[in-house]
C-alpha positions in Angstrom: -10.8 9.3 -1.5 -7.2 9.4 0.2 -6.6 5.3 1.1 -7.2 4.2 -2.5 -3.6 4.5 -3.8 -3.9 5.1 -7.8 -1.3 5.3 -10.3 -1.1 7.2 -13.0 0.7 6.7 -16.8 3.1 9.6 -15.2 3.6 7.9 -12.3 4.8 4.5 -13.9 7.4 6.5 -16.6 8.7 7.8 -13.4 9.2 4.9 -12.0 10.3 3.4 -15.7 13.2 6.1 -16.0 14.5 6.0 -12.2 13.1 9.7 -11.2 11.1 10.0 -7.6 8.2 11.6 -8.8 5.0 9.9 -8.4 6.4 8.0 -5.0 6.9 11.0 -2.6 6.6 10.1 1.0 5.6 12.7 3.7 7.8 13.0 7.0 4.9 10.5 8.6 5.2 8.2 6.4 9.1 8.5 5.6 9.2 8.1 9.3 7.2 4.4 9.2 9.5 3.2 6.6 12.0 3.9 8.3 10.8 2.0 12.0 10.2 -0.6 9.9 13.7 -0.9 8.6 15.0 -0.5 12.0 13.1 -2.8 13.7 13.1 -5.9 11.2 17.5 -5.2 11.2 17.1 -5.5 15.3 14.6 -9.0 14.9 17.1 -10.4 12.6 20.5 -9.9 13.8 18.8 -11.0 16.7 17.9 -14.3 15.2 21.1 -14.7 13.2 23.8 -14.0 16.3 21.6 -17.5 17.7 24.3 -19.0 15.1 27.3 -17.5 17.0 28.5 -20.2 19.2 29.4 -17.7 22.0 25.3 -17.4 21.8 25.4 -20.9 23.6 22.3 -22.1 22.1 22.3 -25.9 21.7 22.2 -27.4 18.2 18.7 -28.9 19.5 17.4 -25.6 20.0 18.7 -24.0 16.4 17.3 -27.0 14.6 13.9 -27.1 16.2 13.9 -23.5 15.5 14.6 -23.9 11.9 12.2 -26.6 10.7 9.3 -25.2 13.2 9.7 -22.2 11.4 9.6 -23.8 8.3 6.0 -25.4 9.3 4.9 -22.4 11.0 5.6 -20.3 7.5 4.1 -23.0 5.6 1.4 -23.3 7.9 0.7 -19.4 7.0 1.2 -19.7 3.1 -1.7 -21.9 3.1 -4.3 -20.9 5.3 -3.6 -17.6 4.3 -2.6 -17.9 0.3 -5.2 -15.3 -1.3 -6.1 -13.5 2.3 -5.1 -10.7 4.1 -5.8 -11.4 7.4 -6.4 -9.0 10.6 -2.8 -7.4 10.8 -3.8 -7.0 14.9 -4.5 -10.2 15.8 -1.6 -11.8 13.6 0.6 -9.4 15.0 -0.7 -10.3 18.4 -0.2 -14.5 17.6 3.3 -13.3 16.8 3.8 -11.2 19.8 2.9 -13.5 22.2 4.7 -17.1 21.0 8.0 -14.8 20.6 7.1 -13.3 24.0 7.3 -17.3 25.2 10.3 -17.9 24.0 11.9 -15.7 25.7 10.2 -16.2 28.8 11.9 -20.1 28.4 14.8 -18.4 26.8 15.8 -16.4 30.2 14.5 -20.0 32.7 17.0 -21.9 30.7 19.6 -19.5 31.5 19.4 -19.3 34.8 20.1 -23.6 34.7 23.5 -25.2 34.4 24.2 -25.3 30.7 24.0 -29.4 29.8 21.8 -30.5 32.3 18.3 -32.3 31.1 16.2 -29.2 32.4 18.9 -26.7 30.3 18.1 -28.3 27.1 14.4 -29.2 27.7 14.0 -25.5 28.1 16.2 -24.8 25.2 14.3 -26.9 22.8 10.7 -25.2 23.5 12.1 -22.0 23.3 13.5 -22.6 20.0 9.6 -23.9 19.1 8.4 -20.5 20.3 10.8 -19.1 18.5 10.5 -20.9 15.3 6.5 -19.9 15.4 7.1 -15.9 16.7 10.1 -15.2 13.7 7.7 -16.9 11.0 4.8 -14.4 11.8 7.2 -11.5 12.8 8.7 -11.4 9.5 6.5 -12.3 7.0 4.1 -9.2 9.0 7.6 -6.9 7.9 7.0 -8.9 5.4 3.6 -7.6 4.4 4.6 -4.2 5.8 7.3 -3.2 3.1 5.3 -4.9 0.4 2.5 -1.8 0.8 5.3 1.0 0.1 5.6 1.4 -3.9 8.4 -0.9 -5.1 10.4 1.9 -5.4 10.4 2.4 -1.9 10.8 -1.2 -0.6 13.4 -2.0 -3.3 15.6 0.5 -1.1 14.1 -0.2 2.3 14.6 -3.9 2.4 18.6 -3.8 1.2 18.9 -1.1 3.8 17.5 -3.4 6.7 19.6 -6.0 5.6 22.9 -3.8 5.7 21.8 -2.6 9.1 21.2 -6.4 9.8 24.8 -7.6 8.6 26.3 -5.0 10.8 24.6 -5.7 14.0 25.8 -9.2 13.6 28.9 -8.3 12.8 29.4 -6.6 16.4 28.4 -9.2 18.1 31.0 -11.6 16.7 33.6 -9.7 18.9 31.2 -9.6 22.3 31.6 -11.8 24.7 28.9 -14.3 25.8 27.2 -12.1 28.7 27.1 -9.0 26.2 25.4 -11.6 23.6 22.9 -13.7 26.1 21.6 -10.1 26.9 21.3 -8.7 23.5 20.0 -11.1 21.8 16.4 -11.0 23.6 16.1 -7.0 23.7 17.0 -6.9 19.8 14.0 -9.0 19.3 11.8 -7.4 21.5 12.7 -4.0 20.3 11.7 -5.1 17.4 8.4 -6.4 17.9 7.6 -3.4 19.4 8.9 -1.4 16.5 6.9 -3.3 14.0 3.7 -2.7 16.3 4.7 1.1 16.5 4.7 0.5 12.7 1.4 -1.4 12.7 -0.5 1.4 14.3 0.9 4.6 12.6 0.0 2.7 9.6 -3.5 2.3 10.9 -4.2 5.7 12.0 -1.7 7.6 9.6 -2.6 8.9 6.1 -1.4 7.4 3.5 1.4 9.1 1.1 1.2 8.8 -3.0 1.3 5.3 -4.3 1.3 3.3 -0.7 -1.3 1.0 0.5 -3.3 0.6 4.3 -1.7 -2.6 5.6 -5.4 -4.3 6.1 -8.0 -4.9 3.6 -10.0 -7.6 5.2 -10.6 -9.2 2.3 -10.6 -12.4 0.3 -10.2 -14.4 -2.9 -11.1 -17.9 -0.8 -14.3 -19.7 -2.5 -15.8 -22.8 -0.7 -14.1 -25.0 -3.0 -11.2 -23.6 -3.6 -7.3 -25.8 -3.2 -4.5 -24.5 -3.4 -3.0 -26.9 -6.2 -6.1 -24.8 -8.2 -4.5 -21.3 -7.0 -0.9 -23.0 -8.1 -2.0 -24.2 -11.4 -3.1 -20.4 -11.9 -0.7 -18.4 -10.7 2.9 -18.6 -12.8 5.1 -16.9 -10.0 4.9 -19.8 -7.0 7.0 -22.0 -9.6 9.9 -19.2 -9.3 9.9 -18.6 -5.7 10.4 -22.2 -5.1 12.8 -22.4 -7.7 14.8 -19.7 -5.7 14.5 -20.7 -3.0 16.3 -24.4 -3.2 19.4 -24.9 -4.6 21.7 -21.9 -3.7 20.8 -22.1 0.2 21.5 -25.5 -0.1 24.4 -25.0 -1.3 25.4 -22.7 1.3 24.1 -24.7 4.3 26.8 -27.4 3.2 29.3 -25.4 2.6 29.3 -23.2 6.0 28.2 -26.3 8.1 31.0 -28.1 6.4 33.5 -25.4 7.1 32.1 -24.6 10.7 33.1 -28.7 11.8 36.2 -28.8 10.6 37.4 -25.7 11.6 38.6 -24.3 8.1 39.3 -20.9 7.2 36.5 -20.8 4.4 35.8 -16.9 5.0 32.4 -17.5 6.3 32.6 -16.7 9.8 36.3 -14.2 9.8 35.7 -10.4 9.8 37.1 -9.9 6.4 34.3 -12.4 5.2 31.7 -10.0 6.8 33.4 -6.2 6.0 32.8 -8.2 2.2 29.2 -8.9 2.9 28.6 -5.4 4.1 29.7 -3.9 0.9 27.9 -6.5 -0.7 24.7 -5.0 0.5 25.7 -1.4 0.5 26.3 -1.9 -3.8 22.7 -3.6 -3.3 21.5 -0.3 -2.0 23.1 1.5 -4.7 21.3 -1.0 -7.0 17.4 -1.0 -6.0 17.7 2.9 -6.1 18.5 2.3 -9.7 16.1 -0.7 -10.3 13.5 -0.4 -8.0 10.5 -1.5 -9.6 11.8 -3.2 -12.5 13.8 -6.1 -10.5 13.2 -9.6 -12.6 13.5 -12.9 -11.5 15.5 -13.8 -14.3 17.7 -10.6 -12.7 18.6 -12.7 -9.8 21.1 -15.2 -11.5 23.5 -12.3 -13.3 24.6 -11.8 -9.7 24.2 -15.4 -8.0 25.4 -18.0 -10.4 28.6 -16.1 -11.1 29.0 -15.8 -7.4 28.2 -19.6 -6.1 29.9 -21.0 -9.5 33.1 -19.2 -9.1 33.0 -20.0 -5.4 32.2 -23.6 -5.3 35.0 -24.6 -8.5 37.1 -22.6 -6.2 36.6 -24.9 -3.6 38.9 -27.6 -3.2 41.6 -26.5 -3.9 40.8 -22.8 -1.5 40.1 -25.1 0.6 43.7 -27.3 0.3 45.2 -24.1 0.6 43.6 -23.2 4.1 42.3 -19.8 1.5 39.2 -17.9 2.3 38.3 -16.6 -0.4 36.2 -19.4 -1.9 33.7 -19.6 1.3 33.6 -15.7 1.0 31.9 -15.9 -2.7 29.7 -18.4 -1.8 28.5 -16.2 0.9 28.8 -13.6 -0.7 25.9 -15.1 -3.3 23.9 -16.6 -0.8 23.3 -12.7 1.2 23.2 -11.4 -2.8 20.5 -13.9 -4.0 18.5 -13.8 -0.1 18.0 -10.0 -0.1 17.1 -9.5 -4.2 14.9 -12.5 -4.1 13.2 -10.0 -0.6 13.2 -7.3 -2.8 11.5 -8.8 -5.7 9.0 -10.6 -3.6 7.7 -7.8 -2.4 7.8 -6.1 -5.6 5.3 -9.0 -6.7 2.8 -9.1 -3.6 2.7 -4.9 -4.8 0.9 -6.2 -7.3 -1.7 -7.7 -4.8 -1.0 -7.6 -1.6 -4.0 -10.8 -0.9 -0.7 -13.3 -2.3 2.2 -11.7 0.1 1.8 -14.2 2.8 1.7 -17.0 0.0 5.2 -15.9 -1.7 7.0 -14.7 1.7 5.6 -18.4 3.4 6.5 -20.4 0.4 10.1 -18.5 0.5 11.4 -18.0 3.6 9.4 -21.8 5.2 11.7 -23.4 1.9 15.0 -21.1 2.8 15.0 -22.9 5.9 14.0 -26.0 5.5 16.6 -26.0 2.5 19.2 -24.4 5.3 18.6 -26.7 8.0 18.6 -29.7 6.2 21.8 -29.3 4.6 23.6 -28.4 7.8 22.3 -31.5 9.6 23.2 -33.9 6.4 26.7 -32.4 6.6 27.1 -32.9 10.2 26.0 -36.6 9.3 28.7 -36.9 7.0 31.2 -35.3 9.2 30.4 -37.3 12.1 30.9 -40.7 9.7 34.3 -39.0 8.5 33.0 -38.8 5.2 34.6 -34.9 4.6 37.8 -34.9 3.1 39.5 -33.4 -0.3 38.3 -35.6 -2.7 34.9 -35.4 -1.0 35.1 -31.6 -1.7 36.3 -32.4 -5.3 32.9 -34.1 -6.4 30.3 -31.9 -4.4 31.9 -29.0 -6.5 31.6 -30.8 -9.8 28.1 -31.3 -8.4 27.1 -28.2 -7.6 28.2 -26.8 -10.7 26.0 -29.2 -12.7 23.3 -28.4 -10.6 24.1 -24.9 -11.0 23.9 -24.9 -14.8 20.7 -26.8 -14.9 19.0 -24.4 -12.8 19.7 -21.9 -14.2 18.4 -22.8 -17.7 15.0 -23.7 -15.7 14.6 -20.5 -13.7 15.4 -18.5 -17.3 12.7 -20.6 -19.0 10.2 -20.5 -15.9 10.8 -16.3 -15.6 10.4 -15.9 -19.8 7.3 -18.3 -19.3 5.9 -15.7 -17.0 6.8 -12.9 -18.6 4.9 -14.5 -21.1 1.9 -14.6 -19.3 1.7 -10.7 -18.3 1.8 -9.7 -22.0 -0.8 -11.8 -22.9 -2.5 -14.9 -23.1 -4.8 -16.5 -20.9 -6.6 -15.1 -18.2 -4.4 -16.4 -15.0 -4.5 -15.0 -11.5 -1.0 -12.6 -12.2 -2.3 -11.9 -16.3 -3.4 -8.4 -17.3 -6.5 -7.3 -17.9 -7.8 -5.4 -20.3 -7.2 -1.5 -20.8 -10.1 1.1 -19.3 -11.8 3.9 -22.1 -11.0 7.4 -22.0 -13.5 9.8 -23.0 -14.2 9.7 -26.3 -11.6 11.5 -28.6 -8.8 11.1 -25.7 -6.4 8.6 -25.3 -4.3 9.8 -22.5 -5.1 9.3 -18.7 -8.3 10.3 -17.7 -9.5 11.6 -14.1 -12.1 10.2 -13.3 -14.5 11.9 -10.3 -14.6 9.1 -7.1 -16.4 10.6 -4.4 -16.4 14.2 -5.2 -12.5 13.8 -5.4 -10.8 13.2 -9.0 -9.2 10.1 -8.7 -6.8 9.6 -11.9 -7.1 6.5 -14.0 -4.2 4.8 -15.2 -4.3 4.0 -19.3 -1.5 2.2 -20.5 -0.5 -0.2 -23.3 -2.1 -3.9 -22.4 1.0 -5.6 -22.2 2.3 -3.0 -19.4 -1.3 -3.1 -18.0 -2.1 -4.1 -14.7 -5.5 -3.2 -12.4 -5.1 -3.8 -9.3 -7.7 -4.2 -6.1 -7.5 0.0 -5.5 -8.1 1.2 -9.3 -11.0 -1.3 -9.5 -12.5 0.2 -6.3 -11.9 3.7 -7.7 -13.8 2.5 -10.6 -16.4 1.0 -9.5 -17.5 4.4 -7.0 -17.1 6.3 -10.2 -19.5 4.3 -12.7 -21.7 3.7 -9.8 -22.1 7.3 -8.6 -21.2 6.3 -4.7 -21.7 10.0 -2.8 -18.2 11.0 -0.6 -19.7 9.7 2.7 -20.6 6.1 1.1 -17.0 6.1 -0.7 -15.6 7.2 2.5 -17.4 4.2 4.5 -16.9 2.0 2.1 -13.0 2.2 1.8 -12.9 2.0 5.5 -14.8 -1.5 5.5 -12.8 -2.5 3.1 -10.1 -2.3 5.1 -11.4 -4.4 7.7 -12.4 -2.3 10.3 -15.9 -2.8 12.3 -19.1 -0.4 11.6 -18.4 0.5 15.3 -14.8 1.6 14.2 -16.5 3.4 11.2 -18.5 5.1 13.2 -16.0 6.4 15.7 -13.6 7.6 13.7 -16.0 9.3 11.2 -17.8 10.8 14.4 -21.6 9.0 13.3 -23.7 6.4 14.8 -23.2 2.5 13.5 -26.7 2.7 12.4 -25.4 5.4 10.2 -22.9 3.1 9.3 -25.0 0.6 8.5 -27.3 2.7 6.5 -24.3 4.2 4.0 -23.5 0.3 3.2 -27.4 -0.4 2.5 -26.8 2.3 -0.1 -24.4 1.2 -1.3 -24.9 -2.4 -1.7 -28.4 -1.4 -3.4 -26.2 1.0 -6.0 -24.3 -1.4 -7.0 -26.4 -4.4 -6.9 -24.6 -6.4 -4.7 -25.9 -8.6 -1.6 -23.5 -7.8 0.9 -19.7 -7.2 1.6 -18.1 -10.5 0.4 -19.9 -10.2 -2.6 -19.4 -6.8 -3.5 -15.3 -7.4 -2.8 -16.2 -10.4 -4.9 -18.2 -8.0 -7.3 -15.1 -5.5 -7.5 -12.1 -8.1 -7.3 -13.7 -9.5 -11.1 -14.3 -5.5 -12.1 -12.8 -4.5 -15.8 -14.6 -1.5 -16.5 
């Protein structure tokens, strides 16, 4: 049963000790991960290049894209808060909106800048871009979250490193080159994402690697979003972690841009420092992969932001770049590590991937855009001067201090919830008993194959869905063919597609499923999924 990744205790110990055992990537899986890294870097750099003045993107189009993207992310988070959709259909939706954006972008490029038609085409292009970018970026997040934390913790910083390098190169390109490279980067990013999704569907999975499509849901008819929020503690940290720092960065970046000060946010020296910072995060990901914590983010973000805000007025007066550089580095570190952390959290249960990343990315975009718009309004009123920046620095430092206390308190609450107490959505379940007289890892025969079952102390124990599926198959004596059919069904494939893949008829697949339902004692697929999800061994 190769499609069910069951993590052994030895693998967990290897992850904790920093070794590579237990997370082996074969050549095909490594190639898919590499394609995902390159595709994400290309797409993200094309998105970031819109902020370059040489890209000639009107402010109306830029802010339309930001706000529409935030709304789209919130819609994704709410609609798919506990569900994995058909990734093929979701990809088609995102690719379709990106395609419409590129068409509108091309039409606008053919018009004289400043005319009403050009501005209208730019706003329409921004709206399509916002929806398409939300879908594509969340899909990339889902793709990275299917890999074990040891892999995603390195792949995500590498993607950001390549993205920063690509964006840095556009700062020295003429407008004509940027106008051509922006759509090319988005198009190549979408194509590589599609190839990765295709490969993940067809190729065997590496150790501890999830399939992309489960086709399962834990939604019930009466479920409300507030119910999930009340039972899952991590969402509060996501909201807290995506507000203050982008707010400070958005204000500083826009103020420096409007006043053309040497803030260090837009010069080559800052970009080189940012590249070096992300390179360090790549090594940090290798060292801390799979063990990153929410409060650990503060160890890096708070000193950089606090120092930058403290020195901002003085360096503003002296026209020196260092304060803005520190704020930019803090912003970059915070964003990259949060992506790594959310991928790690989503790996625990992929059905919350869209909730986590939709909330995080939506709030990040909304907060940054709101800060930039507010700063532009203040600048238009002549309200930004040295005295004002002093007050901003003092208020920012006070907010950072309060934020640090709040963040630590939330992080400790989440940690206590995972170590014991109530049965919340992210709380551990009881251990699985091994053979009589044995305390070590057991091997459960599932469909004729030996599937390792994790046996770890309750403080560290979290049964994920594939573990539970393996235990149910063993407990109810499913045959190898029944396990194979059931696994493909849970991954979301139709009976026709399963039949083609296994070289049997649709009726044979249907017969196998009926036998599975009869053995377990359920009435259908959704009832079986709900039973597996609640199974505790």
